[in-house]
N, C-alpha and C positions, 0 to 999 in steps of 0.2 A: 666543294665550296664555291662553285658557278654561280650556281642555284642559291646560292645565298648573296651572292653580289647580285644578281639578277632581282630579286626581292627589294633588297635594299634600295636600288636604284629605282625601282616603281613607287614605294613607299615614299621617297624624297621626292621626287616626281609627285607624287598625288597630294600630298604635302605643301611645294608650291605653287602648285592650282589651287590650292584651298584657299592660301595666306593670300596670293593676286586680285590687283582689283579695289584693292583701297578702302571697298564699302560693297555697302549689300543695297539688293532691287527691295525696298519695302515691299513688293507684292510679292517675288519668287517664291516659289515653296521650299517648304525645309521636308526633308524625307523624317518619319516617325524614327523617334529614336538618337536622330541625329544624322541619321547619315547609314550607308552601309558598311558594318569594317571589313575591313579587308579578308580575302579568305585564307586560314591557316595553312602554312606550309604541308606538303606533301611529304610520306614517311614513302621513303625509298627501302623496298625488301628485294635483296638482290637471292636470284637463283643460281643455287651454285654447280649443279651440275651432279653432285652428291647425293646419297639416298636419306631415306627415315628423318630423323630430328635435322640433320646438319645437310637438308637441303636448300631450306632461305635462312638467309641472313641479315637483321637480325629474328633469333628465335627462342622466345616469344620477342614480339615487336611491341614497344609502347605506341598506343594511335587516341590521343584526345576524341571524344565526342565532336563529330562534325571534319575531321580531318580526313584528306582524302589520302589513300596508297597505291603506289606506284611500282610493277613485279620489273624488276630488271634483269634480263636472261642473259647470264654470263656461262649459259650452257652453249651442249653445239648441237640441240635438238628441240624442238617447240614444245613448250607448257603450256596447261590453260588452268586457274587459280580455280579452285570455287570454293564457298563457306562449306563448313559439313553441313548446317542447317539447309544448304540448296538455293539459297534466299539469294546470293549473287554471286555472280563466275566474267572472267575476264574471257572477251575473245583470245586466240589462238596468240602468244607472244612466240614469234619465230626466236632462233637465235642471235644472238647481239641487241635484239630489240628492247623499249620499256614500253610496257601498258600502258593505257591511256590512264590520267586518276580514274581512279572507283570508290567509290563510298563503299565500304567492305561493313557497313553497318557495324562499326566498333565501338559502341555508346557502351560495349561490356564486353566481356572476358569471349573471345570465339575461337573459333580453329577453324582450318582450313586445310586444303590438298591441291596437289598436282589431278587432275581429273584423266588423263595419259597417264599417269604414273602413280597411281595408288599413294603407292608406299613413302612418298611423298609428303612429308606433313608439316604443318606449323601453324602458331596461333599468334592471338593478340593479350596483352593485358595481363599476361602471368600463367594465362592459362597453355597449355601443353598438350597439342594433339600425341597423340599412340598410336605408331605404325600399326595395320590390319596386322591383324591373326593370321600364321600362315602367309605370310609375303614371301614370293621366290621371283620376282621379276629383279632386276638388277637396280631399280631404284630404292630399293625397300632399306639395303645396309648398306652404302655407299660405293657399291659398282656402279658401271658407265653401262652405257647401250653399245 
């Protein structure tokens, strides 16, 4: 809720700034396309501390092309999230911390996992990841470390 309020305030301030001045300078340059659109709000995925497909919420997450993703670690141990195709990885996310916004390459359906706990899996845009076969660590099926 607080993030939504911040976005509204930023957009209102930008609108007020754009409408101030009462006129335009004839020689002022106009950016191509009418200006830079505001960035899309980041999607927050919560790390729950459970295993398998329950490790991330929501799972799968809906993410539009160009949207950023942040991971909020509600667990008591650190995690590091990586796309299964190896193209993007977050730094280690400490317990209680939130990752910096990352572009997870989510223009389509992708899957991801925790590199520290490979039994923690997630997906984007309708794709569900599978827990690795013969997974026997605590984060595979809902246990704790």
